C-alpha positions in Angstrom: -1.1 13.5 61.0 -0.2 13.1 64.7 3.4 13.9 65.3 4.6 13.0 68.8 7.9 14.3 70.2 9.1 12.7 73.5 11.7 15.0 75.2 13.7 14.8 78.3 15.8 17.2 80.5 19.5 16.5 81.0 22.1 17.9 83.4 23.5 21.2 82.3 27.2 20.5 81.7 28.0 24.2 82.0 27.2 23.9 85.7 29.5 22.1 88.2 28.3 18.6 88.7 28.4 17.0 92.2 28.2 13.3 93.2 25.7 12.4 96.0 26.8 11.1 99.4 26.8 7.4 98.6 28.7 8.0 95.3 26.2 6.2 93.1 24.6 9.1 91.2 24.8 12.9 90.7 23.4 15.1 93.4 20.0 16.0 92.1 19.4 18.7 94.8 21.6 21.2 93.2 21.5 19.9 89.6 20.4 22.2 86.8 18.4 20.6 84.1 18.1 21.8 80.5 16.3 20.4 77.4 18.4 17.8 75.6 19.9 19.5 72.5 18.9 16.8 70.1 15.3 16.9 71.4 15.3 20.6 70.5 16.1 19.5 66.9 13.3 16.9 67.1 10.8 19.6 68.0 11.9 21.7 65.1 11.7 18.8 62.7 8.2 18.1 64.0 7.1 21.7 63.3 8.6 21.5 59.8 6.5 18.4 59.1 3.4 20.1 60.5 4.0 23.0 58.1 4.6 20.5 55.2 1.6 18.1 55.6 -0.5 19.5 58.4 -1.6 17.8 61.5 -0.7 18.4 65.2 2.4 18.2 67.2 2.3 16.6 70.7 5.3 17.0 73.1 5.6 14.7 76.1 8.1 14.9 78.9 8.5 13.4 82.4 7.9 15.5 85.4 11.0 17.3 86.5 12.2 20.7 87.6 12.1 22.9 84.5 9.7 20.6 82.6 6.9 23.2 82.5 9.3 25.8 81.1 10.4 23.4 78.3 6.8 22.6 77.4 5.7 26.2 77.4 8.7 27.1 75.2 7.6 24.3 72.8 4.1 25.8 72.8 5.5 29.2 71.9 7.2 27.7 68.9 3.9 26.2 67.6 3.4 22.8 69.4 -0.3 22.0 69.8 -0.5 19.7 72.8 1.7 19.5 75.9 1.8 16.3 78.1 3.7 15.9 81.3 4.1 12.4 82.8 3.7 12.5 86.6 5.3 9.9 88.8 8.4 9.1 90.8 10.9 10.7 88.5 12.7 12.7 91.2 15.8 10.6 91.3 15.9 10.0 87.6 15.1 6.8 85.6 16.9 4.9 83.0 15.8 5.0 79.4 14.1 1.5 79.5 11.7 2.7 82.2 11.2 6.1 80.5 10.5 4.6 77.1 7.9 2.2 78.6 6.1 5.0 80.5 6.1 7.3 77.4 4.9 4.5 75.1 1.9 3.9 77.4 1.1 7.7 77.4 1.3 8.3 73.7 -0.3 5.1 72.3 -3.8 6.7 72.7 -2.8 9.4 70.2 -2.2 6.8 67.5 1.0 8.6 66.4 1.9 8.5 62.7 5.4 9.8 63.4 7.4 9.8 66.6 10.5 12.1 66.6 13.0 12.1 69.4 16.6 13.2 69.9 19.0 10.6 68.6 20.8 10.5 72.0 21.5 12.4 75.2 24.7 12.8 77.1 23.4 11.0 80.1 22.2 7.9 78.2 23.6 4.7 79.9 21.3 2.1 78.5 20.8 3.0 74.8 19.0 5.8 73.1 15.4 6.5 74.0 14.1 6.4 70.5 15.1 2.8 69.7 13.7 1.6 73.0 10.5 3.5 72.5 10.1 2.0 69.0 10.3 -1.5 70.5 7.5 -0.8 73.0 5.4 0.8 70.2 6.2 -2.0 67.8 7.3 0.4 65.1 10.3 0.6 62.9 13.2 2.9 64.0 15.8 4.8 62.0 18.4 6.9 63.9 20.8 9.6 63.0 18.3 11.3 60.8 18.9 14.7 59.4 15.8 15.3 57.3 12.3 13.9 57.0 9.8 14.2 54.0 6.3 12.6 54.3 4.1 11.6 51.4 1.0 9.8 52.5 1.9 6.7 54.4 5.5 6.7 53.1 8.3 8.9 54.2 11.8 9.6 53.1 14.5 10.2 55.6 18.1 11.2 55.3 20.3 9.1 57.5 23.9 10.2 58.3 26.8 7.8 58.4 30.5 8.4 59.4 32.7 10.0 56.8 30.1 12.4 55.6 28.0 9.7 53.9 24.2 10.2 53.7 21.7 7.5 52.8 18.1 8.2 51.6 15.7 5.6 53.1 12.0 5.0 52.4 10.1 4.0 55.5 6.4 3.1 55.8 4.6 4.9 58.6 4.0 4.8 61.5 7.7 4.9 62.6 10.1 6.4 65.1 13.0 8.5 64.0 16.0 9.6 66.1 16.8 13.1 65.0 20.4 14.2 64.9 19.8 17.5 63.2 16.6 19.2 61.9 16.5 20.5 58.4 16.9 24.0 59.8 18.3 25.3 63.1 15.7 25.2 66.0 13.7 28.4 65.8 14.2 31.1 68.4 11.3 32.4 70.5 11.4 35.5 72.6 10.7 35.2 76.3 7.7 37.4 75.8 6.1 34.7 73.6 6.9 32.1 76.2 5.2 34.2 78.9 2.2 34.5 76.6 2.2 30.7 76.1 2.1 30.3 79.9 -1.2 32.2 79.9 -2.8 30.5 76.9 -1.4 27.0 76.6 -2.3 24.2 79.0 -0.3 21.2 80.2 -2.1 17.9 80.5 -0.8 15.8 83.3 -0.8 12.1 82.6 0.0 9.8 85.6 2.7 7.3 84.7 2.2 3.6 85.6 4.2 2.3 88.5 7.8 2.6 87.5 9.8 -0.6 87.7 13.3 0.8 88.0 15.1 -2.0 86.1 16.2 -2.8 82.6 19.3 -0.6 82.6 22.8 -0.9 84.1 23.1 -0.6 87.9 25.6 2.2 88.7 27.7 1.3 91.8 30.0 4.2 92.0 30.9 7.5 90.2 34.3 9.1 90.4 35.4 12.6 89.6 38.1 13.0 87.0 41.6 12.8 88.3 43.8 15.9 88.0 47.6 15.8 87.9 50.8 16.5 86.0 50.6 13.6 83.6 51.3 15.5 80.4 54.8 16.0 79.1 55.5 19.0 76.9 58.2 18.4 74.4 60.2 21.5 73.1 62.5 21.7 70.2 62.4 21.4 66.4 60.7 18.6 64.6 63.7 16.2 64.7 64.3 16.9 68.4 60.7 16.3 69.2 60.6 13.1 67.2 63.7 11.7 69.0 62.4 12.6 72.4 59.0 11.1 71.6 60.7 7.8 70.6 62.7 7.8 73.9 59.5 8.3 75.9 57.7 5.4 74.1 60.7 3.1 74.6 60.9 4.1 78.3 57.3 2.9 78.7 57.7 -0.3 76.7 55.5 0.8 73.8 58.1 0.4 71.1 
């Protein structure tokens, strides 16, 4: 079984984010990138499938600062093949473009299962998995929290709001958007990652010319406004209720 996991790096929200000079995007010069959290779960689910039914796990990511580190960390966990798409990714691309480039790169592997994170916090034009399924002409199921494979059929657990979980049967090949792997992503020591750097190899795959379209055009970004716009209400429950009604009446809400 060929299990392909497309991953991408996203801005580290722990770091302070800055907007570039023309105000249309984040400043990439000082931006720290980390592996998308849901993609980490997709890697773990792929490794669990490999342990269950055998096969190989292939991870593919676009060229970016930190991409090699993410790939070597995946190799240290047990991933078999590492692919890096090379091309004009420096300023970032939308998910339509990224899905098209990834689909072209992984088609030759004839994937049985494609697992990707269900979403990322910088998605502006839809989740990568659904777009990728369209280019691969495969069925897609998102918000998956468990995958079991039996021959050409697979059973997935799909989460719904309110704690509801559906069990769906899907014929392979298919693309699944992983919300949570069946167990937390495994930890690997840095020493194992350093060892993977010496033994694993990254295959560079030139991406086709990227047509930067298909997604929304961002005209301007703004930093959040800060100000004294919150009113703290003191007193007992009745006093707070009376004051709250007065404030709502003052603003024409009630």
